[in-house]
N, C-alpha and C positions, 0 to 999 in steps of 0.2 A: 555574404553572410557565412561564417564558419569555414571559409575555403581553406585557410591555412591549417586550422585544426583538423579538418577532414583529410588533408594531404598527410599531415604528421601521423594521424592514427592509421592511415592506410600503410604507411611505411613501417609503423610499429608491428602491424600484423604480419608483415612479410618475414619477420624473424621466425615465425612459426611455419612458414610455407615450406612444404616438403618434409616437415617433421612427422615421424610415424606416430608419436604420442606426446601428450602433455607431460612435462616433467617440471620439477621445482626450479631447475636451472633455466629452461627456456621460457617459462612463465615469468620468472623474476626479471629476465632480460627484456622481455616484451613490455612488462608493466612499468619498468624503469623508464622506457621510452614514452609510454603512454602518459605517465605522470609529468614528464618534462613537457610533452605536448599540451597538456591541460594548463600547466603553470604559464607556459608561453602564451596561451590563449587568455591569460589574466584571470584564471580560476584561482580562488583562495587556496593557499598552500595546504591548510588543514583539510579542506574539502577534497582536494586532489588526492591527498594521502589516504583519507578515509575511503575514497572511491576505489583506488587501486588495491587497497587491503581487502575490500569486499569482493572485488573481482578475483583476486588471488585465492581467497577462501573458497569461492564457488568453483573456480577452475580446478583446484586441487581435489575438490570433493566429488568431481564428476568423472565418470568413465566415458571415454570417447567411443561413441557408436561407430561401428565399422563403416557406416555410410557417411559419416561426418568427419572431415579432416580437422586436426587441432586448430588450424587457423580459422576455419569456419565456426567452430565451437566458441572460440575466443571472441569473435565478432558478435555472436549471439549474446554471450554473457555481458560484454561491454554495452551492447545495445540495451539490454534489459536494465542494467544498472544505470545507464545514462537517463533512461526514461524515469526510473525510480528517483534518481537524483533531482530531476526537475519536477517531481510531484506525483509521478505514476499515472494519474488520471486527470482529465480535464475537469475543472471545478466550475459549475454553472454560477451565473450571477443571480442574486436574489432580487427580483423585481416585483415581489408581492407587496402590495400596499395601495392605499388610496389617498394620494399617489405614493408610489415607491420613490424614495429619495436616495440619490447617489451623490456622495461628496467626493470631489476630486482634490488630491493633495500632491505636493511635489515642489521641487525647486524651480526657480525661474529659468525658462529655456528648455524645460524637459518635454514640452509639447502638450501641456494640459489642455489648453484652449482648443487646439486642433483635434486632439483626441476626443474631447467632449463632443465636438461636432460629428466625428466619425461614429462615436457610440450612439448618439442621437439618430444618425442616419441608419445604423444597423438595426436599432430597435424599431424604427419606423418601417423600414423596408422588409426586414426578415421576420420580425415578431408582431408586426402590425399594431404597435403601440403608438400612443400620442405623447411624445416627449416634449419637454420644454427646458431650455437652457436658462440658467440664472447667473447674472454677472455679479460675482462677489469679489472680483479683483478690482478694488477701488483705488489702488495706488499706482500701478504701472500705466504710464501715458498710453492712451489709445487702446487699452485692454478691452474696454467695453465695446468700442467700435469694432475691434477685431472679432469679438464674439458675435456681434450682430452680423458681420459679413459672413462668418462661418455658418451661423444659423440660417441666413438667407440662402446660402449655397445648397443646403440640404432641405430647405422648406419646412423649418420648424420655428415656433415662436421663441422669443427671448425676453426675459424679464430683467429690467434694470431700473435704477433710481438715480438719476443725475444729481450729483451734489451730496448724496447721502453716503457717509463713510462708515455707518454702523452695519456691518455685514450680517449680524444676527437679525437685526430688524428687516433688512432687505430679504434675507432668506425666508423668514417667517411670513412676510407679506406675499412673497412669491408662491409659497405653499398654499396660502389662503386663496390666491387667485387661481392656482392650478386646480384646486378642489372645485371652485365655482365654474371652471370651464371644462371640467371632465378630463383633465390631463392625467395620463397614466403614470408617467415617470418624470421626476424633476431632477435635472443634472446640475449640480451647483459647482461652478468654476471658481476656484479660490485664488488668492494671491500667492505668488511664489517669491522667493528671495534669492539673491545670488549665493547666499550661504545660510546655514541654519542659525537662527537667532531666537532668543527667548520670546520676543514680542510676537514673531510669526507663529511660534508653537502655541503660545497662549491663545492667540486669536482663533486659530483653526480648532484647537481643543474646545474652546467655548462654543464655536459654531457647531461642532459635532454634538456637544451636549445639548444644545438648544433644539436642533432639528431631528436628532435621533435617526440618522440615516439607516436604510436597510443595507447599504453597501458604502464603505469608505475605501476608495482605491488610491493607491500610491503610484503616481506616474513618474517613470525614470527614463532618462536617456541612456540606452544600452551602450552607447559609444564611450561613456565615461568609465567603463570597466569596474574595477574594484571600488572606486569612489562611489559608484552607484549603490553597491552593496552596503557600504558603510553608512551612506545617507539613509538608505532604507531601514537599517537597524535603528538609527536615531529617531526616525519618524515613527517607527513601529513601537518603540519604547514609550512614546508619548501618546500616540493616537490609537494604537492597537487596531491597525487597519485590517480590512478583510481580504485584500488581494493586491497584486502588483500588475502594472501595465508597463511593458517594455516597448519604448518607441525607438524608431530609427534602426530597426534590425535589418533594413535593406542597405544600410551604409557600410562603411569599411570598419566593421566591428569584429573584435576577436571572439566575442561570445561568452566571455568569462562571467558577465553579470547574469546571463540566462542560466548558466550552470551552477552558480554559487548561491544566488539570492534565496532560493527555496530552503536550502539547508541553514543559512545564517539567520533568516527571520522567521522560518517555519510558517510562512504564509504562501499560498499558491500564486503562481503567475496565471492571471486570468485572460489577458489579451496581449497581443503584440501588434505594433504598428509597422507596416512594411512598405511605406511610401507616403507621398504627399497627398495623393488623391483621397477624397472622402470615403471611397470604397476600400481603401488599403488598411483594413483591420481584420485580424483573424482571432478566433478563439484559440487559446494556447492548448495544444495537445502534446504532452510530453513525449509520447511514443512516436508521433509523426516527426517531431523535432529531432529525436534520436535517429530516425530514418535518414533525415536530411544531413545530419552531422556525419553519418557513416556512408554518405554517398548513395543511399538507396532510393532517393527521390521521395515524393509525397503526392502520389496521384490522387488520393482521396481529397486533399485540400484543393488541388487543381480543379477537380470535378465540382466541388462545392462552390468555388468561385464562379465557375461557368454557370452553374445552376442559379446563382443569385441574380444573374442577368438574363436568365431564360424567360422569355415571354411567349406563352403558348400560342396566343393569337397571331403574333408576328411570325412565329415559326411556321404556322400553318400557311400563312400567306406566302412566305418565302419558299416553302416546299412546293407549292403550286407553280410558282414562277420558274423554279428550277426544273420541275418536271416538263414544263412547256418550253424549256430553253429560253426563258425570258429574263434570266438573271442578268442585271445590268450594273453599270458603274455606281449608281446610287446604292444598290444593295451591297456592293463590294465595300464602298465607303462606310456604310453602316456597320458592316462586320468588323472593319478596322477599329471603329470607335468602341465596339463591344469588347474587343480584345484589349484595347488600351485601358479600359475601365477595370480590367482584371488585375492590373498591377504592373510592376517593373518586369520588362520582358525577360531579362536574364534570370530574375527570381522565378518567373513562371517556368522557364526552360529547366531550371534546376530541380523542379518538382517531378520531372520525367526521369525515371531511373536510367542512369548511364549517360544522360545528355548533359547534365550539369558539369561533369568532369571534362567532357569534350569541349565545352564552351568556356572553360576556366580562363583561358588566356585571350578569349575573343571579346571585344567590347561591343555590347549591344546597347547603344544609347536609347534613352526613352523616346527620342524623336526619330527612331528608326523608320517610321512610316511617313516622315515629314515630306519627302520628295514624292512619294506615291500620292499623298493627299494633295500636294501642289498640282500634280498632273491632272488629277480628277477635277479639282476646283477650277482648272483652266479650260475645262470643256464647257460647251454650252449646255443648257438643260436638255436640249434635244439630243445632243451627242451622248450625254450620260445615260439617257433612257434607251438609246439605240446604238450599241457598240459597233454594229456593222457599218455605220456611216463614216468611220474614221479612215478616210483615204489619205494619200500622201500629203496633200496641201493642208488638210485639217491637222494632221500630226505635226507638221512643221509649225503651224500656228500655236498648237498646244505646248510644244517644246519651248518656244520663245516666251509664251505667257507664264510658264512654270519655272523658268530659269534652269531648264535641263537641256539636253541635246536630243536629236532625233533618234539616236541609238538607244538612249535610255527609255524614251517613250515607246519605241518599238518593242524593247525587251519587256516592259511592263505589260503592254497589250498582249504579247505572247503568253506571259504568265497568267494574265487574266483569262485568256481563252482556255488554257490548261486547267485552271481552277474551275471554270464553268463546266467543262466536260467532266471533271472529277466529281463535282458536287451533284451531278445528276445520278451518281452512283451512291450517294449518301443522303438521300432525301428522307431518311427515317426519322429525323428529329432535329431540333435546334442545336443540340450538342454536336451532332455529326457535322452540321453545316458550319458551325463555328470552328471546329477542329479542322475541317476541310480547308477553310479560309486560312487558318494558321499554317497548314502544310504548304498551301499554294504560295504563301508569302515567304516561306523559309529561305528561298534563294535570294530574295531581296534583302532580308535582314542580315544575311551573312556577308553582304557586299560592303 
């Protein structure tokens, strides 16, 4: 995400490296390169020009402090303007109501159904709400079944009416049922189309008028670039939605939609999707995204993701085991699953300042732990609970069972022993334990 843009901006700032002061000439040269970088990232041309004009105005109006070099000052100005371009502050979602109603909109393939499940999961686990999904995509084959599968995966109810094509009727019936069952939030998944058409717009406009949602969210695939921005504008002209959801930001996207959409439709980006897993959803924070674009990392979001998975009771049990040197392969396997739930591994690494750049050309696949998991799963329950049992013959059997070789099994067990020793030093809490496991596995991920 944003890798090319980050590299281009870094090269642009080098123009000012070594300069004693900011002048109109070196600022103009730097910002010319910045503007090109933004346009190459698929940012709207007018937005890119307005952005660089604002940066120039601020840069020329500032006196460089003796402790701050011109290049550093320019990075700060660009950071602040990037954050402002994307909205300035995070905008919370309105979930007040009995129940609160959230209407999803967007083109087919944008990820509405998956995001509806992610949102329901977030509301349930983080805000302790009781959400319900409503199937109002009555046209796409298997759409209702897909929503049911998504709902089941996050443990929330879904309302649907087989054979009924009247989406207003379905939604109103769902809201009545939600009130009767004490549901807090109703998330209405609507039909998308391959392109904008009058029939689709009329239907969703009628649906919005009928249910009077607290939030109407427009879901857009960020990989479609400027097309995403143009589509958002057309939807907003008809629906006057409350916020934007950018999906697939973990993919090979240039980032233009994230940087342009707020200016073009004057509506905030509220959420981003960063992977396929149901936990891969983040509240959109413009300042944090600006940090990531400029290669500064995003430690706050990384900590928040870890905290979402933090279980105090489990952490206390694990802490006691570590203190007694009883940490075993079952615990190790559990820690791997926790890390995997946090999201794409390369995306997580990119949140650590300075690390993302180092890993730019290194591929860290989502199945980076696959071979470790196979080794642990090839152990007997007794071996998993008692790491010291693993003699040469047992290791040979495990290697054959996991499709690895004895050298790889030996290397993993050595890493496990190192991790176990290290974790005795970080028994202060779940976050330390988890991060300790991440460090212990670092050698394996890089192979």
